[in-house]
N, C-alpha and C positions, 0 to 999 in steps of 0.2 A: 489411523489407513499403515503406519507402520508396525503396528505387534498383529494384525493380520496378516499381511508377507509377511513376516520376516517365523511364522506359524507352517505359513506356507513352502516356505525353502526346507526346514524342518522334517519336517512330515516328510517328504521320501526318505529318509533315512530313517525317524524314525521306524516307518515304516520294514528297510531291508535290514533295521538289527531286529528287528520281531519276526522276519522272518528267517532269520541264520538261528535263529532263539529255536524253533520250533522244530526246524528241520533238524538242525546238525548240533546241539548244544545238548537237547533235551532229551536225547536219543539214545545218545553218545552215556548222559551221567547215568542214564539208567538201564544197560547195557552194562558198562561198569561195577554199578550196584552189584547185579544177577549174579557179574564175577568174582565175586567179594562176600558174595553169598553164602557163594558154590565151592569158592574153595576155604572156611569156615565149612561147612557142611564134610568135610572129606573124614571120609576111617577108613581103619585098618579096614583093608578087601578088595580095597574098591579098585575096578579097571583103570585108567585116568594116561589121557596124552597129555604131555607136554608139550610148549612151545617148539620146541627143536622138536618131533615128530616124533621118539620113544614112546612106545607102549609099553604101558607096564601094568604094575596089582602093586599096591601101598602095602607096604608091612612094618612099618612105623612111622607113628604120624609124630613130632618134636612144636616146639611152640612157633620158628616159624622156617621151619621144612621140614619133608615128607620123606622114607629111605623106601625105594620105592624098587622090586624085582622083575628085574627086564626079560630075562630069563634061568632057568635053573639056576639058582647058585651064585647068581650073576646081581648085584642087588648097587642101586644107583644113591646117590643123597642129593637131589632137586629142592630148592628153593619151594615153597609153595605158593607162590603167586606165577610160578611157569605155567604152571598147569593152563589145559585151553581147552580140552571139554575131557569130560564124568562119563564111558563107554557104556559100566552097571555096577550100581551097590549098592549092594551089601545091605542086609535086609540089621534091623539094631537089632543087638542083644540084648533080650528079654530080662526084668530083674529090679 
């Protein structure tokens, strides 16, 4: 009977972990995957919002950073992963 009793003691712990996985961990992983894909798809001409709240147009794309024009003639370099949202995408170049 001790084997059944031990399982009954650990069952609530297992259920709590399963609920946490499906309600917290899995959605967060999905959100991170979507953000990574969005950041990798950035290209010149996209209008973006940074996590700091600056809105601008991507003027240059480099390995780990972007150059964003926030006003006419005012360009700022930001790390790619600080982009929070893409407001409008440019059409892909034909060729």
